[in-house]
C-alpha positions in Angstrom: 14.1 15.2 -36.3 15.1 14.7 -32.6 12.2 13.7 -30.3 12.2 14.4 -26.2 11.6 10.9 -24.3 9.2 12.7 -21.1 11.3 9.7 -19.3 14.0 10.7 -16.8 17.1 8.5 -17.2 18.0 5.8 -14.8 21.8 6.8 -13.9 23.0 4.9 -10.3 25.9 7.5 -10.4 25.2 10.9 -8.8 21.7 9.8 -8.1 20.7 11.9 -4.7 17.6 10.5 -2.0 15.5 13.1 -0.7 13.5 13.0 2.2 10.1 11.6 1.8 6.7 13.1 1.1 3.8 11.5 3.1 1.5 10.7 0.8 -1.1 8.5 2.7 -3.6 7.2 -0.5 -4.4 4.1 -2.2 -2.8 1.9 -0.1 0.6 4.3 -0.1 2.1 5.9 2.7 4.9 8.1 1.2 6.4 9.3 -1.6 9.9 8.9 -2.0 11.9 11.5 -4.1 15.3 11.3 -5.9 16.9 13.2 -8.5 19.1 12.6 -11.3 23.4 13.7 -10.4 22.2 16.2 -13.1 20.0 18.1 -10.7 22.0 20.9 -8.7 21.6 20.7 -5.4 19.9 23.9 -5.0 17.0 22.9 -7.3 16.0 20.0 -4.6 14.2 22.4 -2.0 11.9 23.7 -5.3 12.0 19.9 -6.8 10.5 19.1 -2.6 8.1 21.5 -2.7 6.8 20.5 -5.7 6.1 17.2 -5.0 4.6 18.2 -1.4 2.2 20.4 -4.1 1.1 17.8 -6.1 0.9 15.5 -3.0 -1.4 17.7 -2.3 -3.8 18.2 -5.3 -4.0 13.7 -4.9 -5.6 11.3 -3.7 -5.4 8.7 -6.1 -2.5 6.8 -7.7 -3.1 6.5 -11.6 -3.2 10.3 -11.6 -0.5 11.3 -9.1 2.1 10.7 -12.2 0.1 13.1 -14.4 0.2 15.6 -11.0 3.3 15.8 -10.3 5.0 15.9 -13.9 2.1 19.3 -14.0 4.0 20.7 -10.8 8.3 19.7 -11.5 8.0 20.9 -15.7 6.9 24.3 -14.1 10.3 24.2 -12.8 12.0 22.0 -15.6 12.2 19.0 -14.4 9.9 15.9 -15.3 9.9 12.7 -13.2 8.9 8.4 -13.3 6.4 7.4 -10.8 7.4 3.2 -10.2 6.7 0.9 -7.2 9.5 -1.1 -5.5 7.7 -3.2 -3.1 4.5 -5.2 -3.9 2.4 -4.0 -1.7 2.7 -0.1 -3.4 3.1 1.2 0.2 6.5 3.4 -1.1 5.9 6.0 -4.4 9.4 6.6 -6.1 9.5 9.0 -8.2 12.7 9.6 -10.6 13.5 13.1 -10.6 15.6 14.4 -14.2 15.9 17.2 -16.2 14.1 18.2 -19.8 16.9 18.5 -21.8 
């Protein structure tokens, strides 16, 4: 029996950076979305809009990933929240398909 891993794969090939979404809560300034190369370009607007909706509904980092995935799941995607910088001012979301 095959299990689904809800964590999107990290791939350098074809990964695209979308416009950031402002989110000024819990010491964070913005959410920087990246989409996997398998995400069609015509879905990028839907992905970013989903992230924007989640950011409006949430003001704490500990609930942000759950809210992001709730919105992304509706359009067939999942995301993994990460922080690159030690001060956690930029939340990065890696988005991939659910298949």
